[in-house]
C-alpha positions in Angstrom: -19.9 -4.2 -8.1 -21.6 -3.1 -4.9 -20.0 -6.0 -3.0 -16.6 -5.0 -4.3 -17.1 -1.4 -3.4 -18.1 -2.4 0.2 -14.9 -4.5 0.5 -12.8 -1.8 -0.9 -14.0 0.7 1.6 -14.1 -1.7 4.6 -10.6 -0.9 5.7 -9.7 -1.6 9.3 -9.5 1.4 11.6 -6.5 1.4 13.9 -5.6 3.8 16.6 -2.1 5.0 16.7 0.1 7.5 14.9 -1.4 8.0 11.4 -0.5 10.3 8.5 -3.0 12.6 6.7 -2.6 10.5 3.5 -2.1 6.8 2.9 0.7 7.4 0.4 3.3 10.1 -0.5 3.9 10.9 -4.2 7.2 12.5 -5.3 6.5 13.9 -8.8 9.4 14.6 -11.1 11.6 17.4 -9.9 10.2 17.4 -6.4 12.9 17.2 -3.7 10.7 17.7 -0.6 7.2 16.9 0.7 5.5 17.6 4.0 3.2 15.2 5.7 1.0 15.8 8.8 0.8 12.9 11.3 -1.7 12.6 14.1 -1.6 10.8 17.4 -5.0 9.2 17.7 -4.0 7.4 20.9 -5.3 8.4 24.3 -1.7 8.5 25.6 1.6 10.2 24.6 4.1 8.4 22.3 7.7 8.6 21.3 7.9 8.2 17.5 10.8 7.3 15.2 10.3 7.9 11.5 12.4 6.7 8.6 12.1 5.5 5.0 13.5 2.2 3.7 12.7 -0.6 1.2 9.9 -2.1 3.2 11.5 -5.0 5.0 9.5 -5.3 8.2 12.5 -6.5 10.2 14.9 -3.8 9.0 16.1 -1.0 11.3 16.8 2.6 10.3 20.5 2.1 10.3 20.2 -0.5 7.5 18.3 1.8 5.2 19.9 2.8 1.9 16.8 4.7 0.7 17.6 8.2 -0.7 15.4 10.0 1.8 15.8 11.9 5.1 12.8 12.3 7.4 12.8 15.3 9.7 12.4 15.2 12.6 13.6 11.5 12.8 12.5 11.2 16.5 9.8 13.2 18.2 7.3 13.1 21.0 3.6 13.4 20.6 1.0 14.1 23.3 -2.4 12.4 23.0 -4.4 14.0 20.2 -1.3 15.9 19.0 -0.2 16.4 15.5 3.1 17.3 13.9 4.5 17.9 10.4 7.2 15.7 8.9 9.6 16.9 6.2 10.5 14.1 3.7 13.6 15.1 1.7 14.7 13.2 -1.4 18.5 13.3 -1.9 18.2 13.3 -5.7 19.9 9.9 -6.1 19.5 8.4 -9.5 16.5 6.1 -9.8 14.9 4.3 -12.8 13.6 6.8 -15.4 11.1 4.5 -17.1 8.9 3.5 -14.1 8.0 4.5 -10.6 10.2 3.6 -7.6 8.6 2.4 -4.3 9.9 3.1 -0.8 8.2 2.8 2.6 7.7 5.4 5.4 8.0 3.7 8.8 6.4 5.1 11.9 7.6 3.3 15.0 5.8 4.4 18.2 6.6 3.6 21.8 3.8 4.4 24.3 4.4 6.4 27.4 2.3 7.0 30.5 2.1 10.1 32.7 4.1 9.6 36.0 0.9 9.5 38.0 -0.3 6.5 36.0 3.0 4.6 36.2 2.9 1.6 38.6 5.6 1.8 41.2 6.1 -1.9 42.1 4.4 -3.8 39.3 6.1 -5.2 36.2 4.8 -3.7 33.0 5.0 -4.7 29.3 5.4 -2.0 26.8 3.7 -2.7 23.5 5.2 -0.9 20.5 3.7 -0.5 17.1 5.2 0.0 13.7 3.2 1.0 10.6 4.4 1.5 7.0 3.1 3.7 4.3 4.0 3.8 0.6 6.3 6.5 -0.9 6.3 6.6 -4.7 9.0 8.5 -6.8 7.5 9.3 -10.2 10.0 10.2 -12.9 9.5 12.7 -15.7 8.7 11.7 -19.3 6.4 8.8 -18.6 4.2 8.2 -21.7 0.8 8.8 -19.9 -0.7 9.6 -16.5 -1.6 7.2 -13.7 -5.3 7.6 -14.5 -4.7 5.4 -17.5 -3.7 2.5 -15.3 -7.1 0.7 -14.9 -7.7 0.5 -18.6 -4.2 -0.8 -19.4 -4.0 -3.7 -16.9 -4.6 -7.2 -18.4 -6.4 -10.1 -16.7 -6.3 -13.7 -18.0 -7.6 -16.9 -16.5 -6.2 -20.4 -17.1 -6.1 -23.8 -15.6 -2.8 -25.1 -14.2 -2.4 -28.4 -12.5 -6.1 -28.8 -12.4 -6.7 -25.4 -10.7 -7.8 -22.1 -11.9 -5.4 -19.1 -11.8 -5.7 -15.4 -12.5 -2.8 -13.6 -14.1 -2.6 -9.9 -13.8 -0.4 -8.0 -16.2 0.8 -4.5 -15.5 2.5 -3.1 -18.7 2.5 0.4 -17.3 5.2 2.4 -15.5 3.0 2.7 -12.4 2.5 0.5 -9.4 -1.0 -1.1 -9.4 -2.2 -1.0 -5.7 -5.3 -3.2 -5.3 -7.7 -3.1 -2.4 -9.8 -6.0 -3.8 -10.3 -8.2 -6.8 -13.5 -10.3 -7.4 -13.6 -13.1 -10.0 -16.9 -14.5 -11.2 -16.8 -17.7 -13.1 -18.8 -21.0 -13.3 -21.7 -19.5 -11.4 -19.5 -18.8 -8.4 -17.3 -15.9 -7.2 -14.0 -15.5 -5.2 -12.5 -12.4 -3.8 -8.7 -12.1 -3.5 -6.4 -9.3 -2.5 -3.2 -9.2 -4.6 -2.0 -5.9 -2.9 0.4 -4.5 -5.5 1.6 -5.4 -9.0 4.9 -3.7 -9.8 5.4 -1.8 -13.1 6.2 -3.8 -16.2 5.5 -7.1 -14.3 2.9 -9.8 -13.8 1.3 -11.6 -10.8 -0.4 -15.0 -10.8 -2.9 -15.8 -8.1 -4.7 -19.1 -7.3 -8.5 -19.2 -7.4 -9.1 -22.2 -5.1 -12.8 -21.6 -4.7 -13.6 -21.6 -8.4 -14.0 -24.6 -10.7 -14.8 -23.1 -14.1 -13.6 -24.9 -17.2 -11.6 -23.8 -20.2 -13.7 -21.9 -22.7 -16.1 -20.5 -20.2 -16.3 -16.7 -19.7 -15.5 -14.9 -16.5 -15.8 -11.4 -15.1 -13.1 -9.7 -13.1 -14.0 -6.8 -10.9 -11.2 -4.9 -9.3 -10.6 -1.9 -7.1 -7.4 0.2 -7.4 -6.2 2.8 -4.9 -5.4 6.1 -6.7 -3.0 8.9 -5.7 -5.5 10.3 -3.2 -6.0 6.9 -1.5 -9.5 6.5 -3.1 -10.7 3.2 -4.5 -11.3 3.2 -8.3 -13.6 0.3 -9.4 -13.6 -1.2 -12.9 -14.3 -4.6 -14.5 -13.2 -6.6 -17.5 -14.5 -9.8 -19.3 -12.1 -12.7 -19.8 -12.2 -16.2 -21.3 -10.7 -19.1 -19.4 -7.8 -20.5 -21.4 -7.0 -24.2 -21.4 
């Protein structure tokens, strides 16, 4: 458990434009949220902000997400912070589960005039980061804190290899920071990222060679609404 906790908290630290929270939650009936963003760089940046379906190669003009981010383009000095308004248009979304969108922050670095070379060629390195935006409808049968206890984990052998199947029968996205499987006297850590509501994900366990009928332990860390890892564990038997 301690190993999994260490992995869950060992998130890489990146300089750049970062929000105050790792995710934005739109509860039922909420049409607007504010989000503080900070420029941790030692130089000014020009930032473009928009929300889309998460495709990394998409541009703002291609987005059909029912959101507007204000301001859409803004400048930030080194160490500066600003507040974004994220406005939901009220477009109809599924009522039996969460919907997921992505906030994009695309930053272009700038240099003060006195630091700009006059005759040398320069390369501008841009950076784009994405953060989750969840829309949570009214009338869901239970709250997100129930998620860890309602997930299912099963192990089986397929084509001679061990696999882990994660079932998410809940209306919430299961965002994992780490999963550790112990079986046959060995362990393997994997990172499934997210399992969508009412769906399953199957992952290969190439480093484990346990046999059918043996018992296994699955330790997992989920990221909650506040961006904090919640660690839990379950026992499972390996199916043939």
